[in-house]
N, C-alpha and C positions, 0 to 999 in steps of 0.2 A: 504494500500500500504506500502511496506517495505521502511525503511530508510537505508541509507548507514551504519549507526551505528549498524544495526542489523547483520552486517558481521564483520569479523576480518581477517586481512592479517597475515599469519604465515610465518616467515622466521627463520628457525632453532628454537631456543628457544624463539624467540621474537613473541609476539602476539600484533599486531598493528592495530590502526585505518586504514582502507584500503585507505588512501589518501597519495599519493606521489606528492610533488611539483617538477616539472621538473627543470633541471639545465640550467638556462638561463645565458649565458655570454654576455657581459663582466661585471661581478658583478651585473647583473640584479637580478639573484637569489642570493641575498646578504646573508651574514652570519645571519643577523637579521631575514630574511625571513625563512631560513632553520631552525634556532633555534626555531622559533615559531611552525613550523610543528612538530619538535621533542618534544617540551614541551607539545603539545596537543595530543601526542601519535601516530603521523604519521611519515612519512619520508620526510625530506627536503634535498635539494641539494644545495651545492655551486658549482661553476664552476672554472676550472683552465685555462679558456680561457684568454690569455694575463695576465698571473699570475704576471708578474713583474710590469705591470701597476697597477694591483689591490693592490699589497703590497706597491707600492710607494704612493698610495692614502691613504691606510688604516694605514700603519705603518711607513710612512715617510722615507722609504728607497729611494735610488737613482739608482736603477738598470737600468732604461731606459736611464737616463742621462749618465751613465757610458758606456753603450753599444754604444750610439750615439757618444760619444767622441772617443771611440776606433776605430770606423769605419768611422769617418767623411771623411776621405780621399777618400772613395769609393762612396760618395753620387751621383756623376754625372756619375757613371759607370753603364751601363745597366746590366752588369754581377754582380750578388750579391753572387757568390760562396764563397767569402771570409768572408761573414757576418755570423759568427757563434754565437750561444748562449754559454755563460759561464755556463757549467753544474753545477758547484758549486753554482753559483748565482741562477740558476733555482731551484735547490733542496732547497736552503735556503728560497727562496720566497714561494715555496710551503709549506714548514714547517711552516713559519710564518702565512700564511693564515689558514692552517688547525689547528694548535695549538691554534691560536687566536680564532677560532670558537669553537673547542672542549672543551676548558677550561671553556667556558661559558654555555655549554650545561646543560639543566635541563629536567626532564620529562622522560617518558619511551620510547620515540621514537628514531629514528636513523637519523644521518646526513651522507649523501653520497657526493661524489665529482664526477662531470661529466667530463670525459676526452675524448676529440674529437681526433680521429685519423687523421682527415684532418688538424689539426694543425701540419703540417709537419716540420716546423721550421729549414729547411735546413739540417736536420739530423733526419729523421723520427723515426727510432728505438731508437736511443740514447736518444733523448729528451723525447719521450713517456715513456721509461723505467725509467728515472730519475723522471719524474712527478709522475708516479704511485707509485714507490717505496718510494719516499719522503712522499707522502700522507699516505701510510700505516704506515711508521715509525712514523709519527706525530700523529697517532691515529685515523684517519678517520674510521668511521664504515663500509664504503663500497665504491666501485668504480663502476660507471656506464659507460660502454664503449659506446661511441656515435660517430656519424658522420664518419662511415666507417665500413668495414666488420670485422676488428680487428682479422684477421685470426692468427696473430702471437702474439697478446697482452698477452694472458695468459702465453705463453712461456717466455715472458720477466720478468714475476713475479715468476716463479716457484721456484726460489732459495730464495725468500724472506720468512722470518719466519712466516709472517701472510698470506701467499698465501692460506692456507686452513682454516684460521680462519676468515678473513674479508669476508664481503658479496661482491661478484663480480657478476655484471649483464651486460647484453648486450641489446642494442636497435636494433631492426630489424624492417623492414617494409614489409617483405615477408617470407613465409615458406622457400624459397630457400636460403635466407641469413642465416636463423637459421641453416639449414641443413649444409651449408658450414662451419659455425663456429663450430658446434659440431663435424663434421668430422675431421676438422683440429686439434682440441684440444683433440681428443679421447685418444691419447697416454699419456696425462697428468693425466688421471683418475680424472678429476676435472670438474664437470658440473657447469654451472652458477647457482647462487643462486636464480636468478629471470630473467625473460625475459620481457622487455618492448616492446610491439608491437605498434609502432607509425604509425598511419594512415595518409592519405593525407591532413587532415584538420589542422595539427599541425602548429606551428609557426616556423620561421627561416628556416634553411636548411631542405629539404625534402628528404626522401629516395625513391623518385619517379622521373620519367621524367616529361616533360611538359604535359604528358597525365594523370597527377595525378587525375583529376576529374573522370576518369573511374574506380577508385578503391574505396573501401569502408572498413572502419575499422572493422565493425562487420563481414564481409565476411572473411577478412584476419585472424582475431582472431579465428573464427570458424574452418578455415582450419588448423591453427597451432595446436589448441587444439585437433582436430580429429587425426592429425598425431602423436602428442605426446602420446595420449591415445593408439594408435595402437603400438607405440614403447615402451610403458610402461615407459614413462618418467614422473616423478612427479616433475615438476619445476613450481613455481608460475608464472603465466602469468598476466601481468599488461597492459591493453589497455591504449592508449594515443592518444590525438588529437581530438578536437571537443567535449570533454565531458564537457558540460557547466553547468549542474545542478546535484544535488544529484540524481535525478530520472534517468538522463542519466547514471550515475555511477551504480545505482542499476541494470539497464538492463544488463550491462556487468557483474556484479557480479552474476546475475542469469544465465548467460551463462557459468559460471565457472571461471570467473576472480578472481584473488587473491586480487586485489586492482585496483585502477586507478591512472594514472599519469595526473596531471592537471597543467596548468601554466597561460593561458591567463587571467583568472580572478584575479590572484595575481599580474599582472603587474601594477594594479592601487591601490595597497595597500601602506600604509605608509612605510612598511618595505622593499618594493622592491627598488632596486638600481637605477631605472630610475629617472632622474630629474623630479621635480613636473610639470614643463611646458610640458614635453614630455608625462607624464601621462594624461594631459588634451587632448593632441592630440589623444591618444588612446580612451578616452571617446567620443570625437567628431567624430571619424571615422564612415563613412557609408560603406555599403557593396561595393559600387563602388570605394571607396578609397583604397581598399585592392587588391593587385596583387601578382601573382607568376611570378617572372622574372628570368633571367639567368645572373645577373650582378655579382654574387659571383665568385671570382677567383678559388674557389674550384671545380667548374664544377657542383655542385649540384644546382637545382632550389631552390629559396628562396622566402618565403612569407613575405611581408612587406607592410607598408602604403606607397602608391606611392608618397606622398608629402614629403617623407624623404629627408632632405637637402643634404644627401650624394649622392643621385642618380644624375648622370651626372656631379658631381663636380670633375673636373680634377686636383685634388691636386697632387703635386709631390710625388712620392712613398717615403715612409719614412722607408724603410727596415732597415736602419742602427740603428734606434731606436727600431723598432718593428720587422718586418720580420717573423711573425708567420706563414704565408702561403707560404713561400719559399719552393719549393720542394727540393729533394735531390741534384739537380744540381744548386740550387740558383736561380731558375726562378719562376716567378709569372705571371699569365695571365694579371694582371692589369699593370705591368711594360711594357709588350709588347704593350698593348692598349694605354697607356699613351705616350710612345715613338712614336708610329704611329701618334698620333694626334699632338704631338709637331713638328714632321717632316712635317706634312701637313699644319700646321699653325705657321710658324716660327716667325711671328710678334706678336703673341698673348702672353700676359703676363700670362694668365691662360686659358688652353684649356678646352673644354667640352669633357668628355669621357662617352658615354652613354652605351656602351656594357659591361663594367666591372666597378667595384668600388674598391677603396683602402679600403678594408674591415677592415684592422687593424686600420687605422687612424680614420675612420668614426664610427666604433663600439666603439673605445676608447672615442670618443667625443659624443656618443649617437646621431649620425646623420643618422644612418640606423635604422629605426623603425620596426624591425622584429615583427611579430604578428601572432596570430592564425586566422583561417578563420572566426571565430565568434566574432572577436573583435568589430564589429559593435553593438553587443548586450550589451557591457559593460555599456552603458549609462542607460540601463534598470535595472542595479543592484544597483543604488545609487540615491542620491537626487541632484537636481540642485539648486545652489544658485541664489539669486536675480541678481547677476552680470553676470550670464550665465555660471560660472564655475561649475564643478562637485565636489562633496564631495569625498575626498579620503576615502578608507575603511581601516579597520585594517585586518591584515592577520588572526587574530582569528575569526573575523566576517565571512570572506569568507570560512575559513576552516569549521566552525561550520554550515554554511549554506549548504555546501556539505554534512556534516555529518548527519544533522537532517531534511533536507527539504523533502517534499513529493509532489506528483502531479505536478511535473515540476515547482514548485513555487520557487521564489527567494525572500529571506527576505531582505527588504531595511533596511539601518541603521537608527539609531536615528539621528535627525538633530544635527549638531555641531554648529548651528547658535543660538546665544543667543539674544533674543528680547531686543531691547533698551528700557530703562525706566522701 
């Protein structure tokens, strides 16, 4: 049986181990995790989700505090139209994160940044343009366009000197989404360098409705590849979502995939940005503990562990400090839901809001535990200590298990417990 290492992913002049670690925000796909993927010859992602929070943590900046102070007067106002991002600060935060990552890069692999269109930030085009241009200027190897159709995103970059030099890719969940993207960008004479096809078993926001279970990654990938062959398009296709073993990956490579994007198994690595206690929650999760719900203000269904502390937590909207999901009119579905519950329960100090969540605050605090469909299998990838906790893995261990495993087997780590005496 073939191993994933028997294949290589080609992007321009780069020949890579065909493993791409997905871009999980907020800083879950940390720089350390992305750099390990690059060192080992694959592709890693950082994310620019809530980039000011990330740089405040990593580089001791005070962007969030400054924004909160500037708009403090508006905290009790349901209308958040005034709450704008300082574009200079946004560019500087992106530069700090990207440069801080790229200056540490070693190995033959690449580091990309994941940019979500659904981070509308009360000025969708202006903020997305600044985020992407700042990342390119700071030296990122490539940008993966995520969480949206991105019909105008390439056009925002066409004047940047690295527009045709950097790797630019798009995540789609259907042939129709890919066709729309390519049609819209045809005038630019600039095809994407890769296409990530994300199926219904992925973690976090899904590119499907609540009927997600009716879809299948292999079927979608086959449909896209057949259409591309008919159109004589030669663009690397990278399947994603529910690829749990190296053998799973090989099956997609044998279909003609250029590589695979994986993420769930890296959530429980030491390099991942999740707090250690949350990683234990991922290990403990059973299949019944995982749900797809509609609490995201973005309108996309979202997969998470249903014991996430942020579900139902009616915290006051904190758009003055964050506000990453405010639309072009300064509105967010959570603000509407929260004000509805406050009006219905005027005597409560803190209301319960079940239909939406303050995604900015709760993702910032790691209280929405987004996860892949197969998270319940994580416990089978490691050892359990005598105290009931699970041993964290190294990113290198997981990466190499994907790279070299056969027969759907998963290599367990060596024990990190030293026997007493």
